[in-house]
C-alpha positions in Angstrom: 0.0 0.4 0.0 1.4 3.4 -1.0 2.4 6.0 1.8 0.5 9.2 1.9 1.5 12.2 3.6 -1.2 14.6 5.1 -2.0 17.1 8.3 -3.9 15.2 11.2 -4.5 15.5 14.7 -3.1 12.7 16.6 -4.4 11.4 19.7 -2.4 9.0 22.5 -4.4 7.4 25.3 -3.0 5.7 28.2 -4.3 3.8 31.0 -3.2 4.9 34.4 -1.4 2.3 36.8 -1.7 -0.6 34.2 1.9 -1.7 34.5 1.5 -2.2 38.3 -2.0 -3.7 38.0 -0.6 -6.4 35.5 1.9 -6.9 38.3 -0.8 -7.6 41.0 -3.6 -9.1 38.8 -3.2 -10.1 35.3 -6.5 -11.1 34.6 -7.9 -8.0 36.1 -5.7 -6.0 33.7 -7.1 -8.0 30.8 -10.4 -7.2 31.8 -9.5 -3.4 31.9 -7.9 -3.7 28.6 -11.0 -4.9 26.9 -13.2 -2.2 28.7 -11.0 0.3 27.4 -11.4 -0.7 24.0 -15.1 -1.2 24.5 -15.2 2.6 25.5 -13.0 4.1 22.9 -13.5 2.4 19.5 -16.8 3.7 19.1 -16.1 7.1 20.3 -13.4 7.5 18.1 -15.6 6.3 15.1 -18.2 8.8 16.2 -16.1 11.7 15.8 -14.6 10.5 12.3 -11.4 9.4 13.9 -9.2 6.4 12.8 -8.2 3.7 15.4 -4.5 3.0 14.1 -3.4 0.5 17.0 -2.9 -0.4 20.3 0.5 0.0 22.2 0.5 -2.2 25.2 -2.1 -0.5 27.2 -2.3 2.7 25.1 -4.1 3.9 22.3 -3.1 5.6 18.9 -6.1 7.2 16.9 -6.1 10.0 14.3 -8.7 12.5 13.0 -9.0 14.9 10.0 -9.2 17.9 12.7 -7.9 19.2 15.9 -11.7 19.8 17.2 -13.0 16.5 16.4 -10.1 14.9 18.3 -10.5 17.1 21.2 -14.2 16.5 21.5 -13.6 12.9 21.2 -11.1 12.9 24.0 -13.5 15.0 26.2 -16.1 12.5 25.9 -13.8 9.7 26.4 -12.7 11.2 29.7 -16.3 11.8 30.7 -17.3 8.2 30.1 -14.2 6.9 31.8 -14.9 9.0 35.0 -18.7 7.8 35.0 -17.8 4.1 34.6 -14.9 4.6 37.1 -13.2 1.3 36.0 -9.9 2.8 35.4 -8.1 6.3 34.6 -6.8 7.6 31.4 -4.2 10.5 30.4 -4.4 11.8 26.8 -2.1 13.9 24.5 -2.9 15.3 21.2 -1.0 17.2 18.6 -1.8 18.4 15.2 0.8 18.3 12.2 1.8 16.5 9.3 2.2 12.7 9.3 2.6 9.7 7.0 0.2 6.9 6.6 1.6 3.6 5.3 0.3 -0.1 5.6 -2.5 1.0 8.3 0.2 2.4 10.4 1.4 6.2 11.0 4.6 7.7 11.3 6.3 11.5 12.0 6.9 14.0 14.5 3.2 14.6 15.4 2.9 11.2 16.5 6.0 11.4 18.9 4.8 14.8 20.1 1.2 13.5 21.1 3.0 10.7 22.9 5.1 12.8 25.0 2.1 14.9 26.0 0.3 12.0 27.1 3.4 10.7 29.2 3.6 13.8 31.2 -0.1 14.6 31.6 -1.7 14.3 34.8 -4.2 11.7 35.7 -7.3 12.2 34.0 -6.3 15.3 32.0 -6.2 16.0 28.2 -3.2 17.9 27.1 -2.6 19.3 23.8 -0.1 21.4 21.9 -0.3 24.7 20.8 -0.9 23.7 17.5 -4.3 22.1 18.7 -5.1 25.0 20.7 -4.8 27.5 18.1 -7.4 25.6 16.0 -9.9 25.0 19.0 -9.6 28.2 21.2 -12.7 29.7 19.2 -14.9 26.9 19.9 -17.6 27.5 22.2 -17.9 24.0 23.5 -14.1 23.4 24.1 -12.1 25.3 27.0 -8.3 25.3 27.4 -5.7 26.8 30.0 -2.0 27.3 29.4 -0.1 24.6 31.5 3.7 25.5 30.6 6.4 25.3 27.8 8.4 22.3 28.0 11.0 20.7 26.0 9.9 17.0 25.1 12.2 14.4 24.5 13.6 14.2 20.8 11.9 17.6 20.0 14.3 20.4 19.3 12.1 23.4 20.3 9.9 23.8 23.4 6.4 22.9 22.9 3.7 25.3 24.8 1.3 23.1 26.6 -2.5 23.4 27.0 -5.1 21.7 29.2 -8.3 20.8 28.1 -10.7 21.8 31.1 -12.7 18.9 31.9 -14.1 17.3 35.2 -11.0 15.4 36.2 -10.4 12.5 38.7 -10.0 13.1 42.3 -6.1 13.1 42.6 -5.7 15.7 39.7 -9.0 17.9 41.2 -7.5 17.8 44.4 -4.0 19.0 43.0 -5.6 22.0 40.9 -8.0 23.0 44.0 -5.0 22.9 46.4 -2.9 25.2 44.6 -5.6 27.4 42.4 -8.7 27.7 44.4 -11.4 29.5 42.3 -13.6 29.5 45.2 -14.3 32.4 47.7 -11.8 32.6 50.5 -13.0 32.2 54.0 -13.8 35.6 55.4 -11.5 34.8 58.5 -8.4 33.9 56.6 -4.8 35.1 56.3 -1.3 34.4 54.9 1.7 36.1 56.4 4.4 36.9 53.8 8.2 37.3 55.1 9.0 40.6 55.9 11.4 42.6 53.5 14.9 42.9 54.9 15.8 46.5 54.3 18.8 46.6 56.5 22.1 48.0 55.1 24.0 44.7 55.7 23.3 41.5 54.0 23.1 39.1 56.7 19.7 40.1 58.4 17.5 38.1 56.1 16.7 35.6 58.7 15.2 38.6 60.8 12.5 39.3 58.3 11.5 35.5 57.8 11.4 34.8 61.5 9.3 37.8 62.4 6.6 36.6 59.7 7.1 33.0 61.1 6.6 34.0 64.6 3.5 35.9 63.8 2.3 33.1 61.7 2.8 30.6 64.4 1.0 32.7 66.9 -2.0 33.2 64.6 -2.0 29.3 63.8 -3.4 28.7 67.2 -6.6 30.5 66.6 -9.4 27.9 65.7 -11.7 30.8 64.0 -8.9 31.7 61.7 -7.4 30.0 58.6 -3.6 30.5 58.6 -1.6 29.6 55.1 1.2 27.4 56.3 4.6 28.9 56.3 5.9 27.3 53.0 3.4 28.4 51.1 3.4 31.7 52.2 7.2 31.9 51.9 7.0 30.9 48.4 6.4 34.6 47.5 9.5 35.6 49.2 11.2 38.1 46.9 8.6 38.1 44.1 6.6 41.0 42.9 3.3 39.3 42.8 -0.3 40.6 42.7 -1.8 39.9 46.1 -4.8 38.8 44.4 -3.1 36.0 43.1 -1.5 35.2 46.6 -5.1 35.2 47.7 -6.1 32.7 45.0 -3.5 30.5 45.4 -3.6 30.3 49.0 -7.4 30.6 49.5 -7.1 33.5 51.9 -8.8 36.8 52.2 -6.4 39.0 53.7 -2.3 39.1 53.5 0.0 40.7 56.0 3.1 41.8 54.5 5.9 44.4 55.7 9.5 45.3 55.9 12.1 45.4 58.7 15.2 47.7 58.9 18.1 47.0 61.6 20.7 49.4 62.5 22.8 48.0 65.3 20.3 47.8 68.2 17.5 50.0 66.3 14.6 48.3 64.7 11.9 49.9 62.0 9.3 47.6 61.2 6.3 48.4 59.0 3.3 46.2 58.5 0.4 46.2 56.4 -2.7 44.2 56.3 -4.5 43.9 53.0 -7.9 42.8 51.8 -6.6 40.7 48.7 -10.1 41.2 46.9 -9.8 44.8 46.4 -6.2 45.7 47.5 -7.5 48.0 50.5 -5.3 48.5 53.4 -7.3 47.2 56.4 -4.5 48.4 58.8 -0.8 49.5 58.8 1.6 50.3 61.6 5.2 51.6 61.7 7.4 51.0 64.6 10.6 52.6 65.9 11.9 50.4 68.7 14.9 48.8 70.2 15.7 44.9 69.5 14.4 44.3 72.9 10.8 45.2 72.1 10.4 42.8 69.3 8.4 40.6 71.2 6.0 43.6 72.0 5.7 44.5 68.5 5.0 40.8 67.3 2.0 41.0 70.0 0.7 44.1 68.6 0.7 43.2 65.1 -1.1 39.8 66.1 -3.7 41.6 68.0 -4.4 44.2 65.5 -4.9 41.4 63.0 -7.5 39.6 65.1 -9.2 42.9 65.7 -9.4 43.8 61.9 -10.6 40.3 61.1 -13.3 40.4 63.6 -12.0 37.4 65.6 -13.3 36.9 69.3 -10.7 36.1 71.4 -11.4 34.0 74.6 -8.8 34.5 77.5 -6.8 31.4 76.7 -6.8 32.5 72.8 -5.2 35.8 73.9 -2.6 33.8 76.1 -1.7 31.8 73.3 -1.5 34.7 71.0 0.9 36.9 73.1 2.9 34.0 74.4 6.5 34.3 74.0 9.1 31.3 74.5 11.6 33.5 75.7 12.1 37.1 76.5 15.9 37.1 75.7 16.4 39.1 72.4 19.8 37.6 71.6 18.6 34.0 72.3 15.4 34.8 69.9 17.8 36.2 67.3 19.8 32.8 67.5 16.8 30.8 67.4 15.7 32.9 64.0 18.9 31.9 62.6 18.8 28.2 63.3 15.3 27.9 61.8 16.5 29.9 58.9 19.1 27.2 58.3 17.4 24.0 58.9 14.2 24.9 56.8 16.9 25.0 54.1 17.7 21.2 54.7 20.9 20.0 53.2 24.5 21.0 55.1 22.8 24.0 56.3 20.9 21.7 59.0 24.5 21.6 60.7 24.8 25.3 60.9 21.2 25.6 62.3 22.2 22.8 65.0 24.8 25.3 66.3 22.7 28.3 66.4 20.2 26.3 68.7 22.9 25.3 70.9 24.0 29.0 71.3 20.2 30.0 72.1 20.0 27.3 74.7 23.2 28.3 76.1 21.8 32.1 76.7 18.4 31.3 77.6 18.0 27.6 79.1 14.4 28.0 79.5 13.8 28.7 76.1 11.3 25.9 74.9 11.3 26.2 71.2 15.3 26.3 70.9 15.0 22.8 72.5 12.4 22.0 69.9 14.7 23.2 67.2 17.7 21.6 68.5 15.9 18.0 68.7 14.4 18.7 65.0 18.1 19.4 63.7 19.8 16.3 65.1 17.0 14.3 63.9 17.1 15.7 60.6 21.0 15.3 60.7 20.7 11.6 61.4 17.9 11.2 58.7 20.1 12.6 55.9 23.1 10.7 57.0 25.4 13.2 58.6 25.2 11.5 62.0 24.6 8.1 63.2 21.0 7.6 64.9 22.7 6.1 68.1 25.0 9.2 68.5 21.9 11.7 68.3 19.0 9.4 70.1 19.5 10.9 73.6 19.9 14.3 72.4 16.9 14.4 70.5 14.8 12.8 73.3 16.2 14.8 75.9 15.6 18.2 74.1 12.2 17.3 73.0 11.2 16.2 76.5 12.8 19.4 78.0 10.8 21.4 75.4 7.6 19.9 76.9 8.7 20.2 80.5 9.2 24.1 80.0 5.9 24.3 77.8 3.6 21.5 77.6 1.4 23.4 75.0 4.0 23.3 72.1 2.6 21.2 69.4 6.0 21.1 67.6 7.8 19.7 70.9 5.4 16.6 70.9 5.8 16.0 67.1 9.7 16.3 67.8 9.3 13.5 70.3 6.8 11.5 68.1 9.7 11.9 65.3 12.1 10.3 68.0 10.2 7.3 68.9 9.4 6.3 65.4 12.8 6.9 63.7 15.3 6.3 66.4 13.9 4.1 69.3 11.3 2.1 67.2 8.8 2.7 69.8 5.4 2.8 67.9 2.9 3.1 70.8 4.6 6.3 72.0 5.0 7.5 68.6 1.3 7.5 67.8 0.6 9.0 71.2 2.7 12.0 70.7 1.8 12.7 67.0 -1.9 12.8 67.7 -1.1 15.0 70.9 0.8 17.5 68.7 -2.1 17.7 66.1 -4.7 17.7 69.2 -2.9 20.9 70.7 -2.8 22.9 67.3 -4.9 21.5 64.2 -3.3 23.9 61.9 0.0 22.7 62.4 0.6 21.1 58.9 3.9 19.3 59.7 2.1 17.3 62.4 -0.6 16.0 59.9 2.3 15.2 57.3 4.5 13.3 59.8 2.0 11.5 61.3 0.9 10.4 57.6 3.8 9.3 56.1 6.0 8.3 59.0 3.8 6.5 61.2 0.5 5.5 59.4 2.1 4.7 56.3 5.6 3.4 57.0 4.6 1.8 60.3 1.0 0.6 60.3 0.8 0.4 56.5 -2.7 2.0 56.9 -2.5 3.8 53.7 -6.2 5.0 53.6 -5.6 7.2 56.7 -2.2 8.1 55.7 -3.3 9.8 52.4 -6.1 11.5 54.4 -3.5 13.2 56.8 -1.3 13.9 53.8 -3.8 16.0 52.2 -4.9 18.0 55.5 -1.2 19.0 55.5 -1.4 20.1 51.8 -4.4 21.9 52.5 -2.8 23.6 55.3 0.2 24.8 53.3 -0.6 24.1 49.7 2.6 25.3 48.2 4.9 23.1 50.2 7.0 20.8 47.8 8.1 18.9 51.1 4.1 17.9 51.9 3.7 17.1 48.5 6.7 14.7 48.5 5.3 13.3 51.8 2.0 12.4 50.1 3.8 11.0 47.0 5.8 8.9 49.4 2.9 7.2 51.0 1.0 6.7 47.5 4.5 5.2 46.4 4.5 2.8 49.5 0.9 1.6 48.4 2.1 0.9 45.0 0.2 3.7 43.4 3.2 4.8 41.4 1.1 6.9 38.5 -0.5 8.6 41.2 2.3 9.3 43.4 4.3 10.5 40.3 1.8 13.1 39.6 2.2 14.4 43.1 5.9 14.5 43.0 6.0 16.3 39.9 3.7 18.9 41.6 6.1 19.1 44.5 8.9 19.6 41.6 7.1 22.4 40.2 6.7 24.1 43.3 10.4 23.8 44.0 12.7 22.4 41.3 15.5 22.0 44.3 13.0 19.8 46.4 15.3 16.8 47.2 12.5 14.5 48.3 10.1 15.3 45.3 12.7 14.4 42.6 13.8 11.3 44.4 10.1 10.1 44.9 9.7 11.3 41.0 12.8 8.9 40.1 11.5 5.9 42.3 8.0 6.0 40.6 9.8 6.2 37.2 11.7 2.8 38.4 8.5 1.4 39.6 6.7 2.0 36.1 9.5 0.5 34.3 10.3 4.1 32.8 14.1 3.5 33.7 15.8 6.3 31.4 13.7 8.7 33.0 14.4 7.5 36.3 17.9 7.7 35.5 17.8 11.4 34.2 16.0 12.4 37.4 18.6 10.9 39.8 21.7 12.3 37.9 20.0 15.6 38.2 19.6 14.8 42.0 22.9 13.8 42.5 23.9 17.2 40.9 21.7 19.5 42.9 22.6 17.7 46.2 26.3 17.4 45.7 26.4 14.0 45.4 24.4 13.1 48.4 24.7 9.5 49.3 20.7 8.9 49.0 20.9 10.2 45.6 23.7 8.1 44.4 22.0 4.9 46.1 18.9 5.6 44.2 20.9 6.0 41.0 22.5 2.6 41.7 19.1 1.0 42.0 18.0 2.7 38.5 21.2 1.3 36.8 20.7 -2.1 38.3 16.8 -2.2 37.1 17.9 -1.2 33.4 20.8 -3.5 33.5 23.4 -1.0 33.6 25.5 -3.0 36.5 29.0 -1.5 35.3 27.6 1.9 36.0 26.2 0.6 39.4 29.4 -0.7 40.4 31.4 2.3 39.8 29.1 4.3 42.2 28.8 1.4 44.8 32.9 1.9 44.6 32.7 5.5 45.4 30.3 5.0 48.3 32.4 2.2 49.8 35.5 4.5 49.4 33.6 7.5 51.1 32.7 5.2 54.0 36.4 5.2 55.1 36.3 9.1 56.0 32.4 9.9 56.4 29.4 8.3 57.8 27.5 6.1 55.1 24.1 5.0 56.4 23.4 1.2 56.1 19.9 1.0 54.9 20.0 2.3 51.3 23.6 0.9 50.7 22.2 -2.4 51.8 19.4 -2.2 49.0 22.2 -1.4 46.5 24.2 -4.2 47.3 21.3 -6.5 47.3 20.5 -5.0 43.7 23.9 -6.1 42.8 23.5 -9.3 43.9 25.7 -9.4 47.0 23.0 -10.6 49.8 25.8 -11.2 52.3 27.1 -7.8 51.9 23.4 -6.3 52.2 22.8 -8.3 55.5 26.1 -6.8 57.1 25.1 -3.2 55.9 21.4 -3.8 57.4 23.3 -5.3 60.7 25.1 -2.0 61.0 22.1 0.2 60.3 20.1 -1.5 63.1 23.2 -1.1 65.2 23.6 2.4 64.4 19.9 3.0 64.7 19.9 4.5 61.2 16.9 6.9 61.0 16.1 5.6 57.6 15.7 2.1 58.8 11.9 2.6 60.0 11.1 3.3 56.3 12.1 -0.4 55.3 9.0 -2.5 55.8 6.9 -1.5 53.1 9.6 -0.3 50.4 8.6 -1.6 46.9 12.3 -1.5 45.6 13.5 -4.1 48.1 15.0 -7.4 46.1 12.9 -10.3 46.5 16.2 -12.3 47.1 16.8 -10.1 50.1 13.1 -9.8 51.4 12.8 -13.5 51.3 16.2 -14.1 53.4 15.2 -15.4 57.0 17.8 -13.0 58.3 16.0 -10.1 56.8 12.6 -11.2 58.2 14.5 -11.5 61.5 15.9 -7.9 61.1 12.1 -6.9 60.6 11.0 -8.8 63.7 13.7 -7.3 65.9 12.8 -3.6 64.7 9.4 -4.9 65.8 7.2 -3.8 63.1 3.6 -4.4 64.0 
């Protein structure tokens, strides 16, 4: 049959999670494939389309016009959502193609395939060429997503999404970031105060001032307060406050500036209605550094008055409560928080500042909480052995509780200790719940309870997802909390859904270590090895060759058969272990994937002795080779850790 060249709209569809389903239930996967054919074939015919072929669980079709392709895709998604048997992602591109022997070739086919591969669950992503042809159609609505360089495509492709009623996960992501509903009347975001000081080392002061006000307001049950990470996304950006309000779902924004000269402070603050830009309240403070606590109290009280929040006596006490009255200790605490929020090696800098704050004010409860968190994070990221920081974390958290038993942060720190270092599950659960009860707006408490305890320990993924979503609702622009929810989905083998959430985390923060790592692990689980390798190579670069990133790349190389490359990286870690601490859990999995079970068991034994803070994540990890998981010594290790 001779080949013909013509302009066509190419549609690719793909069943979400089909690979994982095939691994769990082969007959169920074949049933889904049959239902997919029954759904799509008549609709493709209805819109004058041509069924070209199936590619595994994917379908390739062509249409004479872009509008027919889009209308067909829309009806396919609608019927798919109604039957709720499976989920699809769809990509459409219009361009010149070659038809030959009932097949189709050309760049247009490649671009449609790439769009489908990166589209969210339940979505229809189209190229600009399709958008230009359907933008004037009344029954088709689109919105711009982003420009992206697709694999084997030279120029960036501008991507649009066809607006439809999508599935729960995707709809959840969209509404969590860009709510179009009216914001609650009593809701606020506190933006970082702009540093106007002549020196360039006072950034922590503006961040800390905003964070302290935010934390005070978060204790008020009648006020919705956007989380720290979400509010701080707008730091240093000249952005319309209406957009801030829409993205965070708040009706008011507090912004301001701080200038420091020696011991003198000039602080300005404005409370703004995001709907009309009207200043509800503004004030300027010229005070000494010692008055910073009073300034914070005055600002917080002014906000509650303007937003008409009724304060009970207990509320007012929480609002104006200060963990220290020593300005020097407070300043060191702010520096500590500034650095541990950056993660990476900055955690170690933060640790030193918390130590100094405690030395100046031994009764500073929040400084002990910061010190506990810094030590735990340092062990979690492999800077210290868990056994070397266990008592420091526990004593600091317990001291914070003794000094102030109303601090939700302190109970969360103690819960992390029990879960990650002592493996005392009952105490971990009790303290996570106590943390959340004390402050239901504490997003970190919800996130950690979901992933660290419910997912990793109990394997209760339904509840874990619920708490993960609450954390994102409280702090919708937090890449970290998106990574935590992605981790929960990944552990539950919901790899497609986990990848979609991880990608959202990356969009929020392209330097998010956990979001990139989870995306790479999901690519591996989906057997998309090249994408996994690319992700981990990038992660190694941005993390300065962090050991967790290197181990992850070893796993990807082993899964893809690149054993020699994996061995080179393994040699690097073993050489580094002679001069620095290399945590045993992940390198044990690397050894197992390289076929050395004896070495893997030795590394895990050392991880157990060291109380490696990663070890408690091992029970439900999908990447454990069967040769290791089925080894009696591995099962014995799980029993000694005491997983329920």
